[in-house]
N, C-alpha and C positions, 0 to 999 in steps of 0.2 A: 504494500500500500504506500502511495506517495506520502501521505500524511505521517505515517510511521517513520519513514526515512527522514522527514523534516524534524520530527521530534528527537530521533536518535542523534541527529547532527547537533542538537542543543543539549547533549548529555551533561555538560557542566552546569546546567541550570537546575538539575535536580539531584537530590541526595538519597531519595527513598522511593519505594514503590508508589506511595501516595503522591509525591511530587510528580512522578512520571504520569500517573493517571490524570492528575489535575491539568498538567500541561497538554496532554492529549485531548482532554475535553475542550480546552480553549480553542482547538482547531476545528471543532465540530459545532459548538454552540454559537449561535448568532443571537445578540440581545433580543429578547422577546420570546425565544423558544421556551418550551415547557420541558421540565425534567422531573424524574422521580428518584428520590433517595430511598431505595427499597429496604435498607437496613441502616437507619440513620444514627444509631448508637449515640455518641456524644455530640454529634452535629458538625463534625469537622468537614465532611464531604458536602453537607448542605451549605455550610459557610462558603466553601470554594465555589459552589454553583451560584450563590448569590453574587459573588464577586464577578462572575461572568455575565451578570445582568439577565438571568433567565426571567421570562415573563411570569412564569408560574412554577411552583415547586410543591410536590407532594412528598411529605416525609412519613415514612412507615417504620414502625418497629414493634416487636411483640411485647416489649417491656415498657410499662408506663414510665419508669424512671428514665429510660432513654429518650422518650418523647419529651419529658420535662427538661432534661439536659439540653436537648436540641433546641427547644423553645427559648431557653435562657441564652444559649449562644447566638441564636438568630436575632433575638430582640436587641442584642447589643450592637447590631449592624444596622445602618440606615439603608433602606432599600424600598423600591417601589414594587417589588415582587409580591404577587399573590401567593400566600403560603397556606397549605392545608396539612393537617396532622391526622394520621390514622394509626391508632394503637391496635395491632393485630398481626397475624402471621403474614410474611411477605409472599406466601403462596397464592394469595388472592388480593387483587387490587381493588380499591374503592371505585365507584362509577366515575368515569372520566369523560369530560366533554371537550377536551383540547387534544390536538395531535402532540405526541410525545417524541422529543428529539434524542433524549438521553435517559437511560435508566442505569443507576449505579448500585452495585452491591459491594459491601465491605463485610465479608463473611467471618465466621468465628463467633467469639463471645464479646460481650461489652467490656472494653478496657476499664479496669477499676471496678467491674461488677462481678456477678456470680459466674464463675467459669464453667459451672455445670449447665448453664443455659447457653446453648450454642446452636448455630445453624446446622441443618442436616441435609444431606444430599437429596433426599426425596422431596422435601418441601422447596428446596432451592431449585431443583430441576423443574418442578411444577411452576414455580414463579417465573423462571426464565422462559418456559414455553408460553406462558401467558404474555410475558413481556415481548416476545417475538411478534405476536399478533398486534400489540399496541403500538409498536415503534413505527415512526414515519420512515419512508424510504430515505436512505442516506444517514439515518440515525444510528446510534451505537448503544450497545449494552456493555458496561464496564464492570468486571467482576474481579475483586481483589480476594485472593485466596491466602489462607494462613495455615501452612502445613506443619507448624511448630508444635501442634498438639494432635493426639491420635484421631480425633473426630475431624479436624481440619485437613489432615493428610488424606484420610479416606475420601472426604468431600472433594478435594482437589483432584485426586486420581480419577474418581468416577465422573466428575464433570468434564475433565479433559477427554476421557474416553467417549462420553456421550456426545459432546459438542463437536468432536472431530468428524462426526457423521452428518453434520448439517449440509444441506444442498449447496455446493459451491457456486451454483448458478444464482442463488439467492443471498448468500452470506459470504463475507470475508471473515475469517476467523484467525486470530493470532494470539500467541501466548508469550509473555515477556517476563523473564525472571533473572534475578541476580544469580551468579554462579557460586552460591554458598549453600550449604546444607540447610534444609528446612526454612529457607528464606521466603518471605511473602512474594507473590507474583501477581501479575495483572493479565487477565484474559479479556480480549476484546472481540465482540461480535459486531460487525457492521452490516446493516441491511442494505443490500444493493438497490440502486435506483432502477425503476422499470425501464 
């Protein structure tokens, strides 16, 4: 993908998997586009999306404490963005009336929270399948995987296996990881234009 090569040429601009994902998003989001943070956690990805001037943002998390942390982080930023919060599993999205350009997942457990509450392959795959039908052509699904704990490692392996079978006529699929053991990685699905 041309955009990926542009991002990789700016390697010195990012230090982590999240910096990489956020920089990549900036090449796809046009101010006014709508996005979903499907696992909003502490709200850091949601804040990054606000800085890109999205027109609307839907923040989803299964934990009420994560929704509250995200609200707190987002209210500290001045923005004209319409923001909606949904406490529930990312396997199903609330009713949407806008085209969605980007859907972000930051898998695993809530940093600073209960490590026993984590995402699982089955619900994540169901969510991604739903996301595929919501996404506007040219849009992306960004999935950050965390293989540093057993559940995260299983989720990453199974997602890579499953998503490698997406129709290449409809999807560009890429996976980016640092060459260290159990390092987080970023999986990108881009819906091709008609």
